[in-house]
N, C-alpha and C positions, 0 to 999 in steps of 0.2 A: 510496490511493497505491500500491500495491505488492503483489505476489502472493506472500505468504509462506504456502505451502501446507502446509509440513511442521511438525508438532509435534515435540517432542523425544522422542517415544516413550513418555512417561509418561502414564498415565491413571488417574484415580480413578473412583469410582462416580459415577453420575449425580447431579447436584447441584441439586435443585429449590430449595434455599434460595438458591443463587447466582442463579438465575433470578428468584426473588422479590425479592431485594435489588436487582437491576437496575432493576425497576420502581419500587421505593422510591426509588432514587437518581434515576430519571427524574422522579418527582414532586417530589423535593427541589429539583431544578434548575429545573423548568419552572413550578411553582406560584408561587414568589416572583417569577419573571421575568414571569409573566402579570400579576401585580399591578403591577409596574413599568410594563408596557405600558399599563395602564389609566391610569396617572398621567401619561403622556406624550401630551398632546393633539395634538401635531404629528406623530404617528407613525401610519402605517398598517401594522399587523402583517400578515405574509404567511408562508405555509408551503407548501412543495411536497414531495410524496411521489413518489419514483421507485422503481418496482418493476422489478427486473432479473433474469429467469430466463435461464440460459445452459445450453446443451447441447453437450457435446463428445464426439466419437468419435475416440479417439487410439490408433492402432497405433504400435508401436515395435520397432526391431530392435537387438539386442545381439550383438556379435561372438562371445560365448561361448554365449549362451542362445537365440539366434534371435529369432523373432517373439513379441510379446505384444500384449495389447489391454486398454484400460480406458476409462473414461468421463471421464478427464482432470479438468478443472475444472468439470464439471457442477455447478451450484449455483443458489442463489436469494439475491439481495441486495435490500436496500431502502436508500434514502437519503432521509432526511427532514431538510430544512433550510429556514431562512428567517430572518426578523427579528421580534423581539418588540417592540422599540422602535427609535427612530432610531439608538441606539448599541449595542443589545444583539442579537446574533445567536446562532443555535444550529445545530448540525449533529449528526445521528445516523446512523451507518452500521451496518447489521446484516448478518451473514452467516448466514442462517437455515438453510441446507441445503447439504450438500456430498455428492457421491457420485462416487468415483473407482473403487474396487475393491470396495466393500461398504458396508453400512449403518453399520458402525463409524465411517466417515468423518463421517457426520452426527452420531452420538452423541458423538464426541470434541469437537465444537464446544461441547457443553453440559457435558461432563465437565470441560473445561478452563476453565470460566467465570472463575475468579479467578486463573488462572495467568498469569504474565507471560512465560513462556518457551515458550508454545505458542499456536497459533491458536485462537480461540474465536469465539462467535457475536456478540460486540460488537466491531466494529472500532474505532469511536470514538463518544463521546457527550460533547459539550462546549458550553460557553457562552463567547462572546467579547464583552467590553465594550470599547468604543472611546471615548476622549475626547481630542479634539484629534488630535495625531499619535501618541498612545500607545494601546496596546491590551493587555488582559489576558485570557487564556483559562484555563479550568479544566475538568477532567474527564479523559476518555480521548481521546487524540489520537495522530497519528503523529509519531515523532521526526523533527525537522527536520535529518536528515543529508543533505548535499548530493548530489544525483544527478539525471541526466537519463536514466539507463539504462532505467528502467521506467516504466510508466504511472501516472497519478495514482490510478486506481481498480483494485482487484483484478479486477473483471469485464472489464477491457479488456486484461489482461495474458496472456502465454503464458509459463508458468514454465519451459518447456523452453529458451527463449532467454535465460534469466537466469543470472547467476553463482550459485555456491553461497552466496556471502555474502548476496545478497538473497533467496535461497530459504530460508535458515535463520535469518537475523536477525529477531527478533520486534520489529517497529518500532512496533506499537500498544501504547502504555503510558499509565498513569494519571499525572497530574501537572498542571503549570501552565506557562504561557508568558507572559513579559513582553516587549513589543516596541515598536519605534518605526518609523513609516513616513513617508517624505517627503511634502511637499505634493502632488507629482505622482504619488505612489504607485508610483514606479519603483524605489525603494530601501527595503528592509526589513531591520532589525537586530533580533535577538531572542535571549533567553536562556530556555532550557527546562529544567525540572527534572522528572524522571520516575522511575517505578519502573525497576528494572534489567531489561533484556531477557533476561538469563540466569538470573534468580532464579525459583525455582519458584512460591512463594506469598508474594509480598511483603507481603500484609496480615496474615499471621500474626505473632504477637508476637515470634517468634524472628528475624524478619528486619526490617531497617530499611526504612521505607516508601519514601523517595526516595533513589535511589542512582545516578542517571545525570544528567549535565549536558551540555547541548548549546548552543553558541553558533553562530548561523547568520546569514549575510548573503546577501541575494538582490537582484540588480539585474535589472530587466526593461525594456529599451528597445524601440524599434520593430523592430529586426532582430537584436538581441543580448540574450541572457540569460546572466547569470553567477551562480554560487552557490558558496559555500564554508562549511564548518562544521568545528568541533572538538568532539568528544564524549569524555567519560570515564565509564566505568562499572566496577564491581568485576569483572564477569564478562568484559568485553572489553578492558579497559584503555583506551588512547588510540586514537581513530579520527580521522584527518584525511581530509577529502573535499573535492573541488573539481570543478566541472563547468561546461561552456560549451555554449551552443546558439546557432547562427547561422542566420538565414533567408537562404538563398542566392537564393531567389526567392519569389514568392507561393505556389508549390506544392512547394518543396523546402527542407528544414531538416536541418542536420548537428549532431549533439551528441557530446560526448566527456566521459568521467568518469575520475577517478583516485581510488582509495580506498587509504589506507595505515593499517594498524593493527598491533598487536602479534601478531595471529593470522593475518591475511591481507592480501595486497596485490593490487590489481586495476586494470585499465584497460579501457576499452571505447569503441567508436565506434558511433554509431547514425544511420541515415539515414531520414528520413520523407519520402515523396513522395506528393502528391495527384495521381493520374493524371486524375481528374475529380471532379465533385461526388459521384459515386457509388462511387468506387473509390480505395483508398489502399494503398501498399506500405510495409512497415517492414523494414529490413535492419539486422542487428546483428552485430558481431564483437567478442569480448572475450577476455581472458586473465587468469587469477588464479593465485596460488601462495601456499603457506603453509597453516597449520591442517591439515586432513585431506588437502589437495591439494598437498603439498610438491613433488611432481613436476610440478605444473602442471595447469591445466584450461583447455582451449580450448573456447569456447562461442560461440553466436550462432545465426543462422538468417534465414529470410525468411518474412514473413507478408503475406497479402493480405486486406484487408477490403472487402467489397462490400455496398452498401446498395440492395436491389432495389426497395423501394417508391418509387413515382413522386414523391410529394410530401413525403416525410419520411425521416428517418434512424431510425425507430422499430424497424427490423429490420436486423441486421447479420449477414452470412454471412462466415465466415473459412476460409481454408486456410493451413496453416503447415507448414514443414519446418525441422528444427533438428538439425544434427550436433553431437556432443559427444565430446571425448576427455579423459579424466582419468587421471592417474597418482597413486595415493594414497600417503600417507606410509608405510603398512605394506606397500607393494610391489605391490599389485594394480593392474591397469589396466582401464579400461572404455572401449570404443568404442561409441557409441550413435548411432542415427539416429531422431529422433522426428518423428511426423507428427500433425497435428490437423485435423479438419474439424468445423465446428459452426456454431451460430447463437445470437445474443443478442438478446433482445427488450427494448424500453424502453417502459414504461407510466408516463406522468407525469400526476399529478393535483394540481390546485391546491386545497388543503384550506381555506385561509383567506387 
């Protein structure tokens, strides 16, 4: 869901124990689930693996420092998901590699394995069990804070076009979610309890394990989508969020978001236009204030995605330009102009 590229700046030493425990947890979740799958004679299990490498070339201009260059969101992701039984599904998203300005970007993904206030190599790993109109999920997942500002998956996003809120808020957290969905699957209500996105190491004894609560409602009609949520955590306090997205035509959609919290308030507009089956435009404009940007932050930009392959969307080429103006609470101002050119490949495999 979302491109949270920045950690909080803290880094411990490399944590091979954390990596090992990830695979222990994976086995803990999947082995009993596989047994359940064997007990369900009416189920055909399926699992799909998506491998997504992305290369970015990102020049940027700052009013004070002039030009700079880095590799942006150059990275390697995988998405492994499917069904184990008729009612039991799984989803695992990993961020295996990142390179923006140096190799430390990749190392930090593993150093931060068990941190909840920093990006790491496990975006999410969860199981969802559905019975009737109700569902229960457990594991690591993204917090269901209402927004249409950013893309569902990190590898689709341009962080330069996003607000400070969504570039710093660590939305991937451990916990569980209980929800209800209507018969037509157009209305979903859920309550989610997770680790605190501002807490450094929630699994240590000194910290409470679950400390963030999110109530979310989502409606998806043929031409209209509505979403609202209320979240509370010790580190962020209360966050209220609401969003709407309307399909103006088969090729044009307009979305808007409002976020209000004790630390920051923001609003944005987003326009998605499909110029053809091979080309799409994304335009965004937003403003936020509070927290470190008490003087305000004007953000947005324009991105173009092109799919050059004749018979598939397995390769995407992008161009992006994003201006940004920030006035920080400590008095400094920043005027930036970001650019990005790059490509994203999608390799999909049906494993079972």
